[in-house]
C-alpha positions in Angstrom: -244.5 144.8 15.6 -245.8 147.3 13.1 -247.4 145.9 9.9 -245.7 146.7 6.7 -248.1 148.1 4.1 -248.2 149.3 0.5 -250.7 151.4 -1.5 -254.1 149.7 -2.0 -254.7 147.7 -5.2 -256.9 149.6 -7.7 -260.4 148.5 -8.5 -259.3 147.8 -12.0 -256.8 145.2 -10.8 -259.3 143.7 -8.4 -261.8 143.3 -11.3 -259.2 141.5 -13.4 -258.5 138.9 -10.7 -262.2 138.6 -9.8 -262.9 137.7 -13.5 -260.6 134.7 -13.0 -261.7 133.3 -9.6 -265.0 135.1 -9.0 -265.7 138.2 -6.9 -266.4 136.1 -3.8 -262.9 134.6 -3.9 -261.0 137.8 -4.5 -260.4 139.4 -1.1 -259.5 143.1 -1.0 -261.3 144.4 2.1 -258.7 145.7 4.6 -260.4 144.1 7.5 -260.5 140.7 5.7 -256.8 141.1 4.7 -255.8 141.1 8.3 -256.2 137.3 8.4 -253.5 137.0 5.8 -250.9 139.3 7.2 -248.9 136.5 8.8 -248.7 132.8 9.3 -248.3 131.2 12.7 -245.2 133.3 13.2 -247.2 136.3 14.3 -244.2 138.6 15.1 -243.7 139.3 11.4 -246.6 141.0 9.6 -247.2 142.6 6.2 -250.4 143.6 4.4 -251.0 141.9 1.0 -252.6 143.9 -1.8 -255.0 141.1 -2.6 -255.9 137.6 -1.7 -256.9 135.3 -4.5 -258.5 131.9 -4.0 -258.4 129.8 -7.2 -260.3 126.5 -7.4 -258.3 124.7 -10.2 -255.0 124.4 -12.0 -256.5 126.4 -14.8 -257.4 129.3 -12.5 -253.9 129.2 -10.9 -252.4 129.5 -14.4 -254.4 132.6 -15.2 -253.7 134.2 -11.8 -250.0 133.7 -12.3 -250.0 135.1 -15.8 -252.0 138.2 -14.8 -249.8 138.8 -11.7 -246.7 138.5 -13.9 -248.0 140.9 -16.5 -248.8 143.4 -13.7 -245.4 143.0 -12.0 -247.0 141.7 -8.8 -245.2 139.0 -6.7 -247.2 136.0 -5.5 -247.0 134.5 -2.1 -248.6 131.0 -1.9 -250.4 130.0 1.2 -252.1 127.0 2.7 -253.7 127.0 6.1 -251.2 129.5 7.5 -249.9 127.1 10.2 -246.2 127.6 9.2 -243.8 128.7 12.0 -241.1 130.4 10.0 -242.9 133.2 8.2 -242.9 131.3 4.9 -246.3 132.7 4.0 -245.5 136.2 5.1 -246.8 138.6 2.4 -244.7 141.1 0.6 -246.5 144.4 1.1 -249.0 144.9 -1.7 -248.5 141.4 -3.2 -250.9 138.8 -4.3 -251.4 136.0 -1.7 -252.5 133.0 -3.6 -254.5 130.9 -1.2 -255.0 127.2 -2.1 -257.6 126.3 0.5 -260.3 125.8 -2.1 -258.3 123.2 -3.9 -259.1 120.3 -1.5 -260.1 117.3 -3.6 -258.7 113.8 -3.1 -258.6 113.1 -6.8 -257.5 109.5 -6.9 -256.9 106.7 -4.4 -255.0 103.7 -5.8 -254.6 101.1 -3.1 -253.1 98.5 -5.4 -250.2 100.8 -6.2 -250.2 102.5 -2.8 -250.6 106.1 -3.8 -253.1 108.9 -3.6 -253.4 112.0 -5.8 -254.6 115.1 -4.0 -254.9 118.9 -4.5 -252.7 121.1 -2.3 -255.5 122.3 0.0 -256.3 118.8 1.3 -255.8 118.6 5.1 -253.0 116.2 6.1 -255.2 114.1 8.4 -258.0 113.8 5.9 -255.9 111.4 3.8 -255.5 108.9 6.6 -259.2 109.3 7.4 -260.1 108.5 3.8 -257.9 105.4 3.5 -257.9 104.1 7.1 -261.0 101.8 6.5 -258.9 100.0 3.9 -255.9 99.4 6.2 -253.7 102.2 4.9 -252.4 105.6 6.3 -250.3 108.6 5.3 -247.2 108.6 7.5 -246.0 112.2 7.9 -247.8 113.6 10.9 -247.0 117.2 11.9 -248.5 118.3 15.2 -250.8 120.6 13.2 -252.0 117.7 11.0 -255.7 118.4 11.8 -255.4 121.8 10.0 -252.2 121.9 7.9 -252.4 121.3 4.2 -250.5 119.0 1.9 -249.3 121.9 -0.2 -247.8 123.6 2.9 -246.3 120.2 3.9 -244.6 119.9 0.5 -243.3 123.5 0.6 -241.7 123.1 4.1 -240.8 119.3 3.8 -242.9 118.9 7.0 -242.0 116.2 9.5 -243.8 115.0 12.6 -243.3 112.6 15.5 -243.5 109.4 13.3 -241.0 110.6 10.7 -238.1 109.0 12.6 -238.9 105.6 11.1 -240.9 106.5 8.0 -239.2 109.7 6.7 -240.3 113.3 6.1 -242.7 114.6 3.4 -239.9 114.3 0.8 -239.9 110.5 1.3 -243.6 110.3 0.5 -244.0 112.6 -2.5 -243.9 110.7 -5.7 -244.9 113.5 -8.1 -246.5 116.9 -8.4 -248.2 119.1 -11.0 -246.9 122.6 -10.8 -247.4 126.1 -12.3 -244.2 127.9 -13.2 -243.6 131.6 -13.2 -244.6 132.1 -16.9 -247.9 130.3 -16.3 -246.8 127.0 -17.9 -247.7 123.7 -16.3 -245.2 121.0 -15.6 -245.4 117.5 -14.2 -242.5 116.5 -11.9 -242.4 112.7 -11.3 -245.5 110.6 -11.0 -246.9 107.5 -9.3 -243.6 105.6 -9.4 -240.9 105.3 -6.8 -237.8 106.0 -8.8 -238.3 107.6 -12.2 -235.2 108.3 -14.4 -233.7 111.7 -14.8 -233.0 114.5 -12.4 -234.9 114.4 -9.1 -237.0 117.4 -9.6 -239.4 116.2 -6.9 -236.6 116.5 -4.4 -235.8 120.0 -5.6 -239.5 120.9 -5.2 -240.1 119.5 -1.7 -238.8 122.0 0.9 -238.4 124.9 -1.6 -240.8 127.0 0.5 -242.9 128.4 -2.3 -240.0 130.0 -4.1 -240.0 127.9 -7.3 -243.6 127.3 -8.4 -247.2 126.7 -7.3 -248.1 123.1 -6.6 -251.6 122.2 -7.8 -251.6 118.4 -7.4 -249.5 116.0 -5.4 -249.0 112.2 -5.7 -248.3 110.7 -2.3 -247.1 107.3 -1.2 -249.3 105.6 1.4 -248.5 102.7 3.7 -250.2 99.7 5.1 -251.0 100.0 8.8 -248.6 98.1 11.0 -249.9 94.9 12.5 -249.1 96.1 16.0 -248.0 99.2 17.9 -246.7 99.5 21.4 -246.3 102.8 23.3 -244.5 103.6 26.5 -244.2 106.8 28.5 -241.1 107.1 30.7 -240.2 109.8 33.2 -236.7 110.8 34.3 -235.1 113.1 36.9 -233.8 115.4 34.1 -233.2 115.8 30.4 -229.7 114.4 30.9 -231.0 110.9 31.8 -233.7 111.1 29.1 -231.1 112.1 26.5 -229.0 109.1 27.5 -232.0 106.8 27.1 -232.5 108.0 23.6 -228.9 107.4 22.8 -229.0 103.9 24.3 -232.1 103.0 22.4 -231.0 104.2 19.0 -227.4 102.9 19.3 -228.9 99.4 20.1 -230.2 99.3 16.6 -233.8 100.0 17.6 -235.7 102.3 15.1 -238.8 103.5 17.0 -241.7 104.8 14.9 -241.5 107.8 17.2 -239.6 108.9 20.3 -240.4 112.3 21.7 -239.0 114.3 24.7 -240.5 117.0 26.9 -238.8 118.8 29.7 -240.3 119.9 33.0 -241.6 123.3 31.8 -243.3 121.7 28.8 -244.9 119.0 31.0 -246.3 121.7 33.3 -247.9 123.5 30.3 -249.3 120.2 28.8 -250.8 119.2 32.1 -252.4 122.7 32.5 -253.9 122.5 29.0 -255.0 118.9 28.7 -255.4 117.6 32.2 -253.2 114.5 31.6 -252.1 112.8 34.8 -248.3 113.1 34.2 -246.1 113.5 37.2 -243.9 116.5 38.1 -240.6 115.3 36.7 -237.5 116.7 35.0 -238.2 115.1 31.6 -240.4 112.5 29.9 -240.1 110.3 26.8 -243.1 109.1 24.7 -242.2 106.3 22.3 -243.9 104.2 19.7 -242.6 101.0 18.2 -244.5 99.2 15.5 -244.4 96.3 13.1 -245.3 92.6 13.4 -246.6 91.6 16.8 -243.5 89.4 17.6 -241.1 92.2 16.5 -243.0 94.8 18.5 -243.0 92.8 21.8 -239.3 92.2 21.5 -238.4 95.7 20.6 -240.6 97.4 23.2 -239.2 95.2 25.9 -235.6 96.0 24.9 -236.3 99.7 24.7 -237.9 99.8 28.1 -234.8 98.1 29.5 -232.6 100.8 28.0 -234.8 103.5 29.5 -234.4 101.9 33.0 -230.7 101.6 32.4 -230.6 105.4 31.8 -232.4 106.1 35.1 -236.1 106.1 34.3 -238.2 106.9 37.4 -241.4 105.3 36.0 -242.5 103.6 32.8 -246.1 103.5 31.9 -247.8 101.4 29.2 -251.2 102.6 28.1 -254.0 100.3 29.1 -255.9 100.7 25.8 -256.1 102.8 22.6 -257.9 105.6 24.4 -255.2 106.0 26.9 -252.5 105.9 24.1 -254.4 108.6 22.2 -254.5 110.7 25.4 -250.7 110.5 25.8 -250.2 111.5 22.2 -252.7 114.3 22.4 -250.7 115.7 25.3 -247.5 115.7 23.2 -249.1 117.1 20.1 -250.8 119.9 22.0 -247.5 121.1 23.5 -247.0 124.3 21.4 -250.5 125.5 22.0 -250.3 124.5 25.7 -247.4 126.8 26.3 -249.8 129.6 25.9 -251.2 128.6 29.3 -248.0 129.6 31.0 -246.7 132.5 28.9 -248.4 135.3 27.0 -245.9 135.0 24.1 -243.2 132.7 22.9 -240.7 132.1 20.1 -240.4 128.6 18.8 -237.5 127.3 16.8 -236.5 123.9 15.4 -232.8 123.4 15.2 -231.3 120.0 14.7 -228.4 118.4 16.6 -226.6 115.0 16.6 -228.5 112.7 19.0 -225.4 112.1 21.1 -225.3 115.9 21.9 -228.8 116.1 23.4 -227.8 116.3 27.0 -224.9 118.8 26.5 -227.0 121.1 24.2 -229.9 121.1 26.6 -227.5 122.1 29.4 -226.3 125.0 27.2 -229.9 126.0 26.5 -230.5 126.1 30.2 -227.5 128.4 30.5 -228.9 130.7 27.9 -232.2 130.7 29.8 -230.5 131.8 33.0 -228.4 134.3 31.2 -231.3 136.0 29.5 -233.7 135.6 32.4 -236.3 134.0 30.0 -237.8 130.6 30.5 -237.3 128.0 27.8 -239.5 125.0 27.3 -238.1 122.1 25.3 -240.3 119.7 23.3 -238.7 117.8 20.5 -238.3 114.8 18.2 -235.5 113.2 20.2 -234.9 110.3 17.8 -233.6 112.5 15.0 -232.3 115.4 17.3 -234.9 117.9 16.1 -235.2 120.4 18.9 -238.2 122.6 19.5 -237.1 125.2 22.1 -239.8 127.6 23.0 -238.5 130.9 24.4 -241.1 132.4 26.6 -241.5 136.2 27.0 -244.1 138.9 27.6 -244.4 141.4 24.7 -245.8 144.0 27.1 -242.4 144.2 28.8 -240.2 146.5 26.8 -237.2 144.7 25.2 -238.4 141.2 26.0 -239.5 140.3 22.5 -236.1 141.4 21.0 -234.3 139.4 23.8 -236.4 136.3 23.0 -235.5 136.6 19.3 -231.8 137.0 20.2 -231.9 134.0 22.5 -233.6 131.8 19.9 -231.0 132.8 17.4 -228.2 131.9 19.8 -229.8 128.4 20.1 -229.8 128.1 16.3 -226.1 129.1 16.1 -225.3 126.5 18.8 -227.0 123.8 16.7 -224.8 124.7 13.7 -221.6 124.8 15.7 -222.0 121.2 16.8 -222.7 119.9 13.4 -226.5 120.4 13.2 -228.9 122.6 11.3 -231.0 125.7 11.7 -234.2 123.9 10.8 -235.5 120.4 10.7 -239.1 120.8 9.5 -240.4 124.4 10.0 -238.4 125.8 7.1 -236.2 128.9 6.8 -238.9 131.4 5.6 -238.4 135.0 6.8 -237.5 134.0 10.3 -234.2 132.0 9.8 -232.9 133.6 6.6 -230.4 135.6 8.6 -228.8 132.4 9.8 -228.4 130.7 6.4 -224.9 132.2 6.2 -223.9 130.3 9.4 -224.6 127.0 7.6 -223.6 127.8 4.0 -220.9 129.6 2.1 -221.6 132.4 -0.4 -220.9 129.8 -3.2 -223.5 127.4 -1.6 -226.1 130.1 -1.5 -225.3 131.3 -5.1 -225.8 127.7 -6.3 -229.1 127.4 -4.6 -230.1 130.7 -6.2 -229.3 129.3 -9.6 -231.7 126.5 -9.0 -234.4 129.0 -8.0 -233.8 131.1 -11.0 -234.0 128.1 -13.4 -237.6 127.6 -12.2 -238.6 131.3 -11.7 -236.1 133.7 -13.4 -238.2 136.8 -12.6 -238.6 135.8 -8.9 -242.3 136.2 -8.9 -242.8 133.6 -6.2 -242.3 134.3 -2.5 -239.5 136.9 -2.8 -237.5 137.8 0.3 -237.6 134.3 1.8 -234.9 131.7 2.5 -231.9 133.8 1.3 -230.2 136.1 3.8 -229.7 139.0 1.4 -231.4 139.9 -1.9 -230.0 137.5 -4.5 -231.4 138.3 -8.0 -231.4 136.3 -11.1 -228.8 137.7 -13.5 -228.2 140.5 -10.9 -231.4 142.2 -12.1 -234.2 143.2 -9.8 -237.8 142.3 -10.8 -239.5 145.4 -12.2 -240.9 147.5 -9.3 -240.0 145.0 -6.6 -237.5 146.3 -4.1 -236.2 143.3 -2.0 -238.5 142.7 1.0 -239.9 146.2 1.0 -243.1 145.9 -1.0 -244.2 146.4 -4.6 -245.1 149.1 -7.0 -248.8 148.6 -7.2 -250.2 149.0 -10.8 -253.2 151.2 -11.2 
């Protein structure tokens, strides 16, 4: 796909931003800008005018004020691991990278919270507090590289969010910079402050409201015991029934993940795990007190057998358990072993519809002639269909995008959602109208405009058509086409 571009930013503008963050942290070289043309959704690309890497809230404030004065939109960015084009630049814009802001500012074990900057890597929090018996629950598959700021923007999930909740359930407060450069504190290190839940508005807003410069996160005590089992099935139908049986029995696993045959083939090729060639597999964790875990794990395995499990494996030790989970968390990357390109989506469906929806996904695969691998958070019905294609074959990329869109529409038709954790971004904006009415979208836009009336932050994302505050376009910013670059 061709990269959208704009006129280069002038040396005068570069000098102004360099004066704020330092010349070494102001990137304007065209070759270096290539890194920032997209996030992990590489099919959409646009060339930013400048990448600015501030190191503090004060520097973010000055960058925002200068960009606003110059009429330049700002696209915030963490590690660039997002899968919906949420960090896709507007051609000629300022990409505000938060990777330098990576301090763990405060650890309060007595009150069970940490205060961090947005560039802190997700897994680093658990590494810091693990020796004290604590951990941070949300665990995206990219947790070794994704940042907390990005997690907040997308309301990121992960395998263990079934029991413990998504990012929104763990954000207590945040310090943010608004579009006029002012600083606001939303919430704080308390569970339920009075007033409007502005934290809830912030989490999942995909960089369209403000720039997060600090986050207060809830941390949890490690459970006394964890039991894992790996169960194989003839097909996704039996595996889907197993999930329904387990959840309907009142069991709340810490995690329950499903992989189909194609995903298993890819994972085996990439990691060397000794998983059998089967139609589907479930990987499940239960945790809690030792007595609770023994009872719950035993009951869950019985439900898996009742659904038609071929084999149930219990890891012999922590190392084998880690290997099992490494296989699951490497699934997206592993698919690269069996296909040169793929589109990944993350629609949500009712758990009871897993078997029927996967049958329909198989039909779409046959109809399109494209293979589709399925890896997903089965406990909360969060599908991750990966539509495989070869970009070198004319028409296949467009066909893959169309097929992925059909899956999202299917999810909405049966009462689900177009996204569970990856966000809307640029990729799914066209499908928002399938879920929401015009009035719904207009109300969402009013919330956005109350934070950022000039729409300086991440324009062109989330909403399916240009929706402007007060029906007025920002000066020099045509919707999703680029910017008028000041000289």
